[in-house]
C-alpha positions in Angstrom: -3.5 13.7 -8.2 -0.8 16.2 -7.4 2.5 15.9 -8.0 3.6 15.7 -4.2 7.1 15.2 -4.3 9.9 14.5 -6.9 13.0 16.0 -5.5 14.9 12.7 -4.6 13.5 9.4 -5.9 16.4 7.6 -5.9 17.0 8.4 -2.4 13.3 7.3 -1.6 13.7 4.0 -3.4 17.1 3.3 -1.5 15.4 3.9 2.0 12.5 1.8 1.0 14.6 -0.8 0.0 16.4 -1.1 3.4 13.1 -0.9 5.0 12.0 -3.8 2.8 15.5 -5.6 3.8 14.8 -5.3 7.5 11.3 -6.1 7.3 11.8 -9.4 5.8 14.8 -10.3 8.3 12.3 -9.5 11.1 9.6 -11.6 9.5 11.7 -14.7 8.4 14.1 -14.9 11.8 11.5 -17.2 13.1 12.3 -19.9 10.6 15.8 -20.2 11.9 14.8 -19.5 15.5 12.3 -22.3 15.4 15.1 -25.2 15.2 15.9 -24.2 18.8 12.9 -22.6 20.3 10.7 -25.4 19.3 12.0 -27.8 21.6 12.6 -25.5 24.4 9.3 -24.2 24.4 7.6 -27.8 24.1 6.0 -26.7 20.7 5.8 -28.8 17.5 6.9 -27.5 13.8 2.9 -27.9 13.0 2.3 -25.3 15.8 4.7 -23.2 14.3 2.9 -23.1 10.9 -0.2 -22.1 12.9 1.6 -19.4 14.7 3.1 -18.1 11.3 -0.3 -18.2 9.4 -3.0 -17.5 12.0 -0.7 -15.4 14.2 1.3 -13.4 11.8 0.2 -14.1 8.4 -3.6 -13.4 9.3 -3.0 -10.2 10.8 -0.9 -9.2 8.3 -3.2 -9.9 5.8 -6.3 -8.3 7.4 -4.7 -5.1 8.1 -3.4 -4.5 4.4 -6.0 -2.4 3.2 -6.3 -0.2 6.4 -2.8 0.2 6.4 -2.9 1.6 2.7 -5.8 3.8 3.7 -3.5 5.3 6.5 -1.0 6.1 4.3 -2.9 7.7 1.6 -4.5 9.7 4.7 -1.5 11.0 6.7 1.3 10.3 4.4 4.2 7.7 4.2 6.8 9.2 6.7 4.6 9.1 9.8 2.8 5.7 8.9 6.0 3.9 8.1 7.5 5.3 11.1 4.8 4.2 13.6 5.0 0.8 11.8 8.8 0.4 12.1 8.4 0.9 16.0 6.0 -1.5 16.0 8.0 -4.4 14.3 10.5 -3.6 17.1 8.2 -4.3 19.9 6.7 -7.4 18.1 10.5 -8.8 17.7 11.1 -8.1 21.4 7.9 -9.8 22.4 9.1 -12.8 20.4 12.4 -13.1 22.4 10.7 -12.8 25.8 8.1 -15.6 25.2 8.1 -17.7 28.6 9.0 -21.3 28.5 6.2 -22.1 31.0 3.7 -25.0 29.8 0.4 -24.0 28.4 1.7 -20.1 27.7 4.3 -20.5 25.1 2.1 -20.9 22.3 -0.3 -18.0 23.3 2.3 -15.7 24.1 4.3 -16.3 20.7 0.9 -16.2 18.7 0.6 -12.6 20.5 3.9 -11.7 19.7 3.9 -12.7 16.0 0.2 -11.2 15.4 1.6 -7.8 16.5 4.6 -8.2 14.2 2.0 -8.9 11.5 -0.2 -5.8 12.2 2.8 -3.5 12.4 4.5 -4.8 9.1 1.2 -4.6 7.1 1.9 -0.8 6.2 5.4 -1.8 4.5 4.6 -2.6 0.9 1.0 -0.7 0.2 2.4 2.5 1.9 6.0 2.3 0.3 4.3 1.4 -3.1 2.3 4.6 -2.6 5.3 6.8 -2.0 6.7 5.4 -5.3 3.6 6.2 -7.3 3.4 9.8 -5.7 7.4 10.5 -6.2 9.1 8.4 -8.8 8.4 9.3 -12.5 5.8 7.0 -14.3 8.3 5.5 -16.7 10.5 4.2 -13.8 7.8 2.8 -11.4 8.1 -0.8 -12.1 11.6 -0.6 -11.8 11.4 1.4 -8.5 8.6 -1.4 -7.2 10.8 -4.1 -8.4 14.0 -2.9 -6.4 12.1 -2.1 -3.4 10.5 -5.5 -3.2 13.4 -7.3 -4.3 15.4 -6.2 -1.2 13.2 -8.2 0.8 15.3 -11.2 -0.7 18.2 -9.7 1.2 16.6 -9.7 4.3 15.5 -13.3 3.8 19.0 -14.2 2.6 20.7 -12.5 5.5 18.5 -14.0 8.0 19.7 -17.7 7.8 23.1 -16.5 7.1 23.6 -14.3 10.2 21.0 -15.5 12.7 21.9 -18.9 12.4 25.3 -18.5 13.8 24.2 -16.3 16.3 21.6 -18.6 17.5 24.1 -21.3 17.8 26.5 -18.9 19.8 24.0 -16.9 21.8 20.8 -18.8 21.9 17.4 -18.2 20.0 16.3 -15.3 22.3 19.0 -13.2 21.0 17.9 -13.4 17.4 14.7 -11.7 18.2 16.3 -9.0 20.5 18.9 -8.1 18.0 16.0 -7.9 15.4 14.2 -5.6 17.7 17.1 -3.2 17.8 17.6 -3.2 14.2 13.8 -2.3 13.9 14.2 1.0 15.9 17.2 2.1 14.3 15.4 1.6 10.8 12.5 3.6 12.3 14.9 6.7 13.2 16.4 6.5 9.8 13.3 6.3 7.7 11.8 9.4 9.9 15.2 11.3 9.5 15.9 10.9 5.6 12.8 10.0 4.1 12.1 12.5 1.0 8.5 12.6 1.2 6.2 15.5 2.2 5.2 15.7 6.1 1.7 16.6 5.3 -0.7 15.4 2.4 -2.5 17.7 0.1 -4.6 20.5 1.9 -7.5 19.6 -0.6 -7.8 16.0 1.0 -11.1 14.3 0.7 -13.2 13.6 3.4 -12.6 10.4 5.5 -16.0 8.9 4.6 -15.1 9.3 0.4 -11.7 8.0 0.9 -12.9 5.1 2.7 -15.8 4.3 0.1 -13.1 4.8 -2.7 -10.7 2.4 -0.8 -13.3 -0.2 -0.2 -14.7 0.0 -3.8 -11.3 -1.4 -5.0 -12.4 -4.9 -3.7 -15.1 -4.8 -6.6 -12.7 -3.6 -9.2 -12.6 -6.4 -11.7 -9.1 -5.8 -13.2 -7.5 -5.2 -9.6 -9.1 -8.3 -8.4 -7.8 -10.5 -11.0 -4.1 -9.3 -10.8 -4.9 -9.6 -6.9 -6.0 -13.4 -7.3 -2.9 -14.2 -9.3 -0.7 -12.4 -7.1 -2.7 -14.6 -4.3 -0.8 -17.6 -6.2 2.3 -16.2 -6.6 2.6 -15.4 -3.1 1.7 -18.8 -1.9 4.5 -20.3 -4.2 6.8 -17.6 -2.8 5.9 -18.2 1.0 6.9 -22.1 0.4 10.3 -21.0 0.2 10.5 -18.0 2.5 9.3 -20.2 5.6 10.0 -23.6 4.6 13.3 -23.7 2.3 15.5 -23.9 5.4 13.5 -26.8 6.9 13.5 -28.4 3.1 17.4 -28.3 3.1 17.7 -29.6 6.8 14.7 -32.5 6.4 14.6 -33.0 2.5 18.0 -32.7 1.5 20.0 -33.8 4.7 22.0 -30.5 5.4 23.3 -29.6 8.9 21.6 -26.4 10.5 24.8 -24.3 9.7 25.2 -25.5 6.3 21.3 -24.9 5.7 22.0 -21.5 6.8 24.5 -20.7 4.3 22.7 -22.8 1.5 19.4 -21.6 2.7 20.6 -18.0 1.5 21.5 -18.8 -1.8 17.8 -18.6 -3.5 17.6 -14.8 -1.8 21.2 -13.6 -3.0 20.7 -14.7 -6.5 17.3 -13.3 -6.9 18.7 -9.7 -5.5 20.9 -9.8 -8.6 18.4 -10.9 -10.9 14.6 -10.1 -9.9 14.9 -6.3 -10.4 15.4 -6.9 -14.0 11.7 -7.9 -14.3 10.9 -4.4 -13.5 13.7 -2.9 -16.0 12.3 -4.8 -18.7 8.8 -3.7 -18.1 9.7 -0.2 -18.2 12.2 -0.7 -21.3 9.2 -2.5 -23.1 6.7 0.3 -22.3 8.9 2.7 -24.4 7.8 0.7 -27.4 4.6 -0.8 -26.3 2.0 0.1 -23.8 2.9 0.0 -20.2 0.0 -2.4 -19.3 0.9 -4.9 -22.0 4.8 -4.6 -21.2 4.1 -5.5 -17.4 1.7 -8.4 -18.5 4.4 -9.9 -20.8 7.1 -9.8 -18.1 4.7 -11.3 -15.0 3.7 -14.3 -17.4 7.1 -14.9 -18.6 8.5 -15.0 -15.0 5.7 -17.1 -13.6 6.0 -19.8 -16.3 10.0 -19.8 -16.4 9.6 -20.2 -12.5 7.1 -23.0 -12.5 9.4 -24.9 -14.7 12.4 -24.3 -12.7 10.4 -25.2 -9.5 9.6 -28.6 -11.2 13.0 -29.1 -12.3 14.7 -28.7 -9.2 12.7 -30.7 -7.3 13.3 -33.5 -9.0 17.3 -33.3 -9.3 19.4 -35.6 -7.5 22.3 -33.6 -6.8 21.4 -31.2 -4.0 23.8 -28.3 -5.0 22.2 -28.2 -8.6 18.7 -28.4 -7.2 19.3 -25.4 -4.9 20.7 -23.6 -8.2 17.5 -24.2 -10.0 15.2 -23.3 -6.9 17.0 -20.5 -6.7 16.6 -19.3 -10.2 12.8 -20.2 -9.9 12.6 -17.8 -6.8 14.4 -15.3 -9.0 12.0 -15.6 -11.7 9.1 -15.4 -9.5 10.3 -12.6 -7.7 10.9 -10.7 -11.0 7.0 -10.2 -11.4 6.8 -8.0 -8.2 7.5 -4.7 -10.1 5.0 -5.2 -12.6 2.4 -6.7 -10.5 2.5 -3.2 -8.1 3.2 -0.8 -10.7 -0.1 -2.3 -12.4 -2.2 -2.0 -9.3 -1.1 1.3 -8.0 -2.1 2.5 -11.7 -5.4 1.2 -11.6 -5.8 2.8 -8.2 -5.0 6.3 -9.3 -5.8 8.8 -6.3 -5.6 6.1 -3.7 -2.9 3.9 -4.8 -2.0 3.1 -1.2 -5.5 1.2 -0.6 -5.0 -0.3 -4.0 -1.7 -1.7 -2.9 -3.4 -2.8 0.2 -5.9 -4.9 -1.7 -3.1 -6.6 -3.8 -1.0 -7.4 -0.6 -4.0 -8.6 1.1 -4.6 -11.2 -1.5 -1.3 -11.9 -1.8 -1.0 -12.5 1.8 -4.2 -15.0 1.7 -1.6 -17.1 -0.3 0.4 -17.4 2.9 -2.3 -20.4 3.5 0.8 -22.4 2.1 2.7 -21.7 5.4 0.0 -23.7 7.0 -0.7 -26.5 4.5 3.1 -27.5 3.7 3.7 -29.7 6.6 0.6 -31.7 5.9 1.3 -31.8 2.2 5.0 -32.8 2.7 3.7 -35.6 5.0 1.3 -36.9 2.6 3.2 -36.4 -0.9 6.7 -35.8 0.1 8.9 -32.8 -0.8 9.1 -33.4 -4.5 5.3 -33.9 -5.5 4.7 -31.1 -3.0 7.0 -28.8 -4.8 5.6 -30.1 -8.1 1.9 -28.9 -7.1 3.1 -25.4 -6.3 4.7 -25.0 -9.7 1.3 -25.6 -11.2 -0.1 -22.8 -9.1 2.4 -20.7 -10.7 1.3 -21.7 -14.1 -2.3 -20.7 -13.4 -1.2 -17.5 -11.9 0.3 -16.7 -15.3 -2.6 -17.4 -17.3 -4.8 -15.2 -15.3 -3.1 -12.1 -16.7 -4.6 -13.1 -20.1 -7.8 -11.9 -19.1 -6.7 -8.7 -17.2 -7.9 -5.5 -19.2 -4.2 -4.0 -18.8 -4.7 -1.3 -21.2 -7.7 0.1 -19.0 -5.0 1.2 -16.5 -5.7 4.8 -14.7 -2.4 6.2 -14.6 -1.5 8.3 -11.7 0.4 11.5 -12.2 -0.6 11.5 -15.6 
């Protein structure tokens, strides 16, 4: 694959990190707003689970591969700019949902689906830009920084939006998010150090489409992606339900949950990028594939242990620390996962990343089942179940043929 652009890889990663931060703030704002919007709109928290999964998560998952295909075809500048504008429109629509009986559910469902479609491009297209721009020996680190920045968005969402909601109402949460989305679109389009056009010798659309679809039958991409499905299922339990866990399971107030609910994300921002750094450092002594496998397995296994421990601690503050460290370890696997799959994807890294994130977001079914599991098992046993899922995700890496990666830009 031609070396499209390597002039300013650091600027690219910084911009992608900011895009990731904003994206997760816009994605998780509903977990804060639901505390006020649910009673006003006549919805239930189970309704919110349905809206978040079948509205946002399903649309987001289904459009992963098409978004990666478009990124490979038209480049990250134009595709991410249009996607960011879509984020803003989805956020505005969420804040304008009518309170009329019978229409609130449908309107909010449609608004979150729009946001899901628009956000689908974020990670496959961002990972594609990294594969094309960042030197091979730094790609796990670049992906780790890019994706870990999402934690800042998840952390700032409850910390900043809970007080905003208390002061000005839940609709303001979504309107402010929409404005932020538009500003981010302008920033990316103007500053992103990526080519405005792809290679002049691009394959035909048909050939590129066939190559992209073929990834669904790629043994190792699907094994890594299945592991990522399980990792993501655990991750989404924290992204969507941790605020509710603190209120319902640990007895915190809304404002206190806004503060303590940010802890996993801020701690993870400081720790998680080191998963990518460690994978790249180990690759200097061992193969890149084996190094990424070791880091991914270690992060998942240690994270699973910390989830099980944190769920059973009586002291809520120590439990928050343990669960925060669990989130950090699980998120530290992101760099190795994404660097591995884009390496397997070779000339179509966007589509390969789309397969990975499609499977990862199928794992978002945890959003839908958590209310039922919590009612049947309680918070502690439910978290123990998801710890076991993380263990299985780690073990899947043992059968991935990591040394058969097709390294891009080699």
